[in-house]
C-alpha positions in Angstrom: 51.5 169.7 -130.9 53.2 171.7 -133.7 56.3 172.4 -131.5 56.6 168.7 -130.7 56.3 167.6 -134.3 59.0 170.1 -135.3 61.7 168.7 -132.9 64.9 168.1 -134.8 64.9 164.4 -134.0 68.1 163.6 -136.0 70.0 166.3 -134.2 68.9 165.1 -130.8 69.9 161.5 -131.7 73.5 162.7 -132.4 73.6 163.9 -128.8 73.2 160.2 -127.8 76.3 159.1 -129.7 79.5 158.1 -127.8 81.1 161.3 -126.5 83.8 161.4 -129.1 81.2 161.3 -131.9 78.4 163.4 -130.2 77.3 166.9 -130.7 75.5 169.0 -128.0 72.0 170.2 -128.0 71.3 172.6 -130.9 70.9 176.4 -130.5 67.1 176.3 -130.7 66.9 174.6 -127.3 68.5 177.6 -125.7 66.9 180.5 -127.6 63.3 179.6 -128.6 60.3 180.2 -126.5 58.5 177.1 -127.9 61.2 174.8 -126.7 61.3 176.6 -123.3 57.6 175.8 -122.9 58.0 172.3 -124.2 60.7 171.7 -121.5 58.4 173.0 -118.8 55.6 170.6 -119.7 57.5 167.6 -121.0 60.9 167.7 -119.4 60.6 169.5 -116.0 57.0 168.7 -115.7 57.5 164.9 -116.0 59.9 164.8 -113.1 60.6 166.7 -109.9 61.5 170.3 -110.3 62.4 172.7 -107.5 60.3 175.8 -107.1 61.4 177.3 -103.8 62.5 176.7 -100.2 60.2 175.7 -97.4 62.0 177.9 -94.8 61.1 181.0 -96.9 57.5 180.3 -95.6 58.5 181.0 -92.1 55.2 181.0 -90.3 51.9 179.2 -90.5 49.7 181.2 -92.9 52.6 182.2 -95.1 52.1 182.3 -98.8 54.6 182.9 -101.7 53.6 183.2 -105.3 56.1 181.8 -107.8 56.3 181.9 -111.6 57.3 178.4 -112.9 58.3 179.1 -116.5 55.2 181.1 -117.1 52.8 179.1 -114.8 51.5 181.1 -111.8 51.9 178.8 -108.7 51.4 179.4 -105.0 53.4 178.0 -102.1 51.4 177.9 -98.9 52.1 176.9 -95.3 48.8 175.9 -93.6 47.8 176.4 -90.0 49.3 173.1 -89.1 52.6 174.0 -90.7 52.3 171.8 -93.8 53.7 173.3 -97.0 51.6 172.7 -100.2 51.7 174.0 -103.8 48.6 175.1 -105.8 47.9 176.7 -109.1 47.7 180.4 -108.2 44.3 181.0 -109.9 40.8 181.4 -108.7 38.5 178.5 -109.7 35.8 180.9 -110.8 37.1 183.1 -113.6 40.9 182.3 -113.5 42.0 185.4 -111.8 45.5 185.3 -110.3 45.0 185.2 -106.6 48.2 186.2 -104.8 50.6 188.8 -106.1 53.0 189.1 -103.2 54.5 186.9 -100.5 53.2 187.5 -97.0 51.2 186.1 -94.2 47.5 185.4 -94.5 45.5 186.2 -91.3 42.2 184.8 -92.4 41.5 183.5 -95.9 42.8 184.1 -99.4 40.4 186.4 -101.2 40.1 186.7 -104.9 40.3 190.4 -105.9 37.8 189.9 -108.7 34.6 188.6 -107.2 35.8 188.1 -103.6 35.6 184.3 -103.5 37.7 183.0 -100.6 39.9 180.0 -100.0 41.4 178.6 -96.8 45.1 177.6 -96.5 44.4 174.1 -97.6 42.9 175.3 -100.8 39.3 174.7 -99.9 36.7 177.1 -101.3 35.0 178.8 -98.3 33.2 181.9 -99.5 31.1 182.5 -102.7 29.3 185.9 -102.3 26.1 186.3 -104.2 26.8 183.0 -106.1 23.1 182.2 -106.3 21.9 185.8 -106.7 21.9 189.0 -104.6 22.5 188.0 -101.0 22.4 184.3 -101.9 25.9 183.2 -100.9 25.2 179.5 -101.2 23.4 177.6 -104.0 22.4 174.0 -104.1 23.4 173.9 -107.8 27.0 174.8 -106.9 29.2 172.5 -104.8 32.0 174.4 -103.2 33.9 171.2 -102.4 34.4 170.7 -106.1 35.9 174.1 -106.8 38.8 174.5 -104.5 42.3 175.5 -105.6 44.0 172.9 -107.8 46.8 171.2 -105.9 50.1 170.2 -107.5 51.9 167.1 -106.3 54.8 168.3 -104.1 57.4 167.1 -101.8 60.2 168.6 -99.6 63.8 167.5 -99.3 66.7 169.5 -97.8 64.4 172.4 -97.4 63.7 172.5 -101.2 60.1 172.4 -102.4 59.7 170.2 -105.4 56.7 169.8 -107.7 55.8 167.1 -110.2 53.3 168.7 -112.7 52.4 165.4 -114.4 51.7 163.7 -111.1 53.2 160.4 -112.2 56.9 160.6 -111.5 58.4 158.1 -109.1 58.5 159.2 -105.5 61.0 162.0 -104.9 62.7 160.0 -102.1 63.2 157.1 -104.5 64.7 159.3 -107.1 67.1 160.8 -104.6 68.1 157.5 -103.0 71.2 157.0 -105.2 72.5 160.4 -104.1 71.7 160.0 -100.4 73.3 156.5 -100.5 76.4 157.9 -102.2 76.8 160.6 -99.6 76.6 158.3 -96.6 80.3 157.8 -97.2 80.7 161.3 -96.0 77.7 162.0 -93.8 76.8 158.7 -92.3 73.3 157.5 -92.2 71.8 160.5 -90.4 74.0 163.3 -91.6 71.4 165.1 -93.7 69.2 165.5 -90.5 72.0 167.7 -89.0 71.7 170.4 -91.8 70.5 173.8 -90.5 69.9 177.1 -92.1 68.6 180.5 -91.0 65.6 181.8 -93.0 66.5 185.1 -94.5 70.3 184.6 -94.0 73.1 182.7 -95.7 71.6 183.2 -99.1 72.1 185.0 -102.3 70.4 185.4 -105.7 71.9 185.9 -109.1 69.9 187.1 -112.2 71.8 185.8 -115.2 71.2 186.2 -119.0 71.5 182.5 -119.9 69.4 179.5 -120.5 69.0 177.3 -117.4 70.7 174.3 -119.1 73.9 176.3 -119.5 74.0 176.8 -115.7 73.7 173.0 -115.3 76.4 172.3 -117.9 78.8 174.7 -116.4 78.3 173.3 -112.9 78.9 169.8 -114.0 82.5 170.2 -115.1 85.8 171.4 -113.6 87.4 171.9 -117.0 87.0 175.7 -116.9 88.5 176.1 -113.4 92.0 177.4 -114.2 90.7 180.2 -116.5 87.4 181.2 -114.8 88.1 180.5 -111.1 91.7 181.5 -110.4 91.3 181.8 -106.6 89.5 178.5 -106.3 92.0 176.9 -108.6 94.9 178.1 -106.4 94.0 175.4 -103.8 91.5 173.1 -105.5 93.2 172.7 -108.9 91.9 171.1 -112.0 94.1 168.0 -111.4 92.5 167.6 -108.0 89.1 167.1 -109.4 87.2 164.0 -110.6 84.1 163.4 -112.7 80.8 162.3 -111.2 78.0 160.5 -113.1 75.5 158.0 -111.6 72.0 156.8 -111.9 70.0 158.8 -114.5 69.6 162.2 -112.9 73.0 163.1 -111.3 76.3 164.5 -112.7 79.0 166.8 -111.5 82.5 166.9 -110.1 84.4 166.2 -106.9 87.5 167.6 -105.4 90.2 166.0 -103.3 91.6 169.3 -102.2 88.8 171.5 -101.0 90.4 173.8 -98.4 88.2 176.8 -97.9 88.4 176.5 -94.1 92.1 177.4 -94.2 91.9 179.8 -97.1 89.0 181.8 -95.7 89.9 181.2 -92.1 86.6 179.4 -91.3 86.4 176.8 -88.6 82.9 175.5 -88.4 81.6 172.3 -86.8 81.9 169.3 -89.1 79.7 166.3 -89.9 80.5 163.8 -87.1 80.7 160.9 -89.5 82.9 162.7 -92.1 86.1 160.6 -92.4 89.1 162.4 -90.9 91.4 161.3 -93.8 89.0 162.9 -96.3 88.3 166.3 -94.8 89.4 168.0 -98.0 87.0 166.0 -100.1 84.0 167.9 -101.6 81.3 167.0 -104.1 79.3 169.2 -106.4 76.4 167.3 -108.0 73.6 168.5 -110.3 70.2 166.8 -109.6 68.5 167.1 -113.0 66.7 169.2 -114.0 67.3 172.3 -111.9 69.1 171.7 -108.6 72.8 172.1 -107.9 74.1 170.6 -104.7 77.4 170.8 -102.8 78.7 169.2 -99.7 81.9 169.8 -97.7 82.9 168.6 -94.3 81.6 171.7 -92.6 78.7 172.9 -94.7 76.5 172.2 -97.7 74.6 174.3 -100.2 71.6 174.0 -102.6 70.9 176.1 -105.6 67.6 176.3 -107.3 67.7 177.3 -110.9 64.6 179.3 -111.8 64.1 179.4 -115.6 62.4 182.8 -116.4 62.8 182.9 -120.2 64.9 181.0 -122.8 67.8 183.5 -122.2 67.3 184.3 -118.5 67.7 182.3 -115.3 67.6 183.3 -111.6 69.9 181.3 -109.3 68.8 181.0 -105.7 71.6 179.8 -103.4 71.0 178.7 -99.8 73.8 177.6 -97.4 73.4 174.9 -94.7 75.5 174.3 -91.6 76.1 171.3 -89.4 73.9 171.6 -86.2 72.2 174.4 -84.4 75.3 176.1 -83.1 77.0 176.3 -86.5 73.9 177.8 -88.0 72.8 180.2 -85.3 75.6 180.9 -82.8 77.3 184.3 -82.9 80.5 182.5 -82.3 80.4 181.3 -86.0 78.9 184.5 -87.6 82.2 185.5 -89.2 82.7 182.0 -90.5 79.3 181.9 -92.0 79.8 185.3 -93.7 83.2 184.2 -95.1 81.7 181.0 -96.5 78.8 183.0 -98.2 81.2 185.6 -99.6 83.5 182.9 -101.0 80.6 181.2 -102.8 79.3 184.5 -104.1 82.7 185.1 -105.7 82.8 181.6 -107.3 79.3 181.8 -108.7 79.7 185.4 -109.9 82.9 184.3 -111.8 80.7 181.9 -113.9 78.4 184.6 -115.1 80.4 185.9 -118.0 81.0 182.3 -119.2 77.3 181.2 -119.3 76.2 184.5 -120.7 78.9 184.3 -123.3 77.7 180.8 -124.3 74.1 182.1 -124.5 75.2 184.8 -126.9 77.0 182.2 -128.9 73.8 180.2 -129.2 72.5 182.8 -131.6 75.3 182.0 -134.1 74.5 179.8 -137.1 78.2 178.9 -137.0 77.6 176.8 -133.8 75.7 173.6 -134.3 75.9 171.9 -130.9 79.6 171.9 -130.5 81.8 169.0 -129.4 82.9 167.4 -126.2 86.3 166.6 -124.6 86.3 162.8 -124.4 87.6 163.1 -120.8 86.9 166.5 -119.4 83.3 166.9 -120.6 81.9 163.5 -119.5 79.4 164.9 -116.9 78.3 167.6 -119.3 77.7 165.1 -122.1 75.8 163.0 -119.6 73.4 165.9 -118.9 73.0 166.6 -122.7 72.1 162.9 -123.2 69.5 163.1 -120.3 67.9 166.2 -121.8 67.9 164.8 -125.3 66.2 161.6 -124.1 63.5 163.6 -122.4 62.9 165.7 -125.5 62.9 162.6 -127.8 60.3 161.0 -125.5 57.9 163.9 -126.5 57.9 163.0 -130.2 54.8 161.3 -131.6 56.9 158.2 -132.6 58.5 157.9 -129.2 
């Protein structure tokens, strides 16, 4: 409660001012562990946060432990193929159950007292629970002590969790985005997305707060100086700001042209308008998902906050239809797309890490915003400030 009571309310309220009068979030929200944990429980925990990708759990019986801002969680695919998320701790004495991703042949066994759980989280074995060789006890009900499930949902292969359990349904929260993108994809375009588990992916380990990755993604302002190659064909003046609903901000381009620049010629979304083939949109879904769509592919990036000053970015690419994703005919195209995005996201590293270093300066007090170029970034700051203000006792 102490960290909640110490939130600088006045400073957060200035973030909500009109953009030309606003300041950004203060340094402490990027550098201090207490605010990192507060964001986990009261910001990310109150909505839907991405914790992984379902296709990484390739087979029935697959398990993958993840660390969600210090909380040990476990992604599991049961024998019927359903992916679920549980707290990765034994119900007996709180031992962490699974240390490494893999495939469970039988049951999950606690290394401490050998209690066992099935792939639906049910407690199945309790050796000597009632005394020597007494593996059952009428005083102990196994059905009450299974693994603790977390509300979860899957969209575009991403596994989302809602720690508080009371957020609106994920599909309802995403509806404004899916509706917006019907102009490009048609009604069923999302169903055409395909990816190959273990391929078309990359990971970046970056010394910055997760919010800086979102802020940087939302704006095109930095393009001429940070992305010279991308800016050569999709220039700053070819971009437009995107903000809508409560949870989405980003940028769009009228001049995306990677297919010609990189020599890629992949199958396109059938409904994509022929007069808009060079349109592309890059939208952040708050809090920790970055999405991009082009006529011939899409991508999703999960931001994994590890510490106040460290974030791991998990990028996955998606293609249009089975042939585009799996045929050898398009292998060179897929590789070129991946390499191109690796370059773009790597170019951002020095910028976000530089901003993280700057957040330790007492000479920086939230900064200012360009009234035109920073509109999406300010929108994200406002969203974050509102979530934080909602945690104060007076809210």
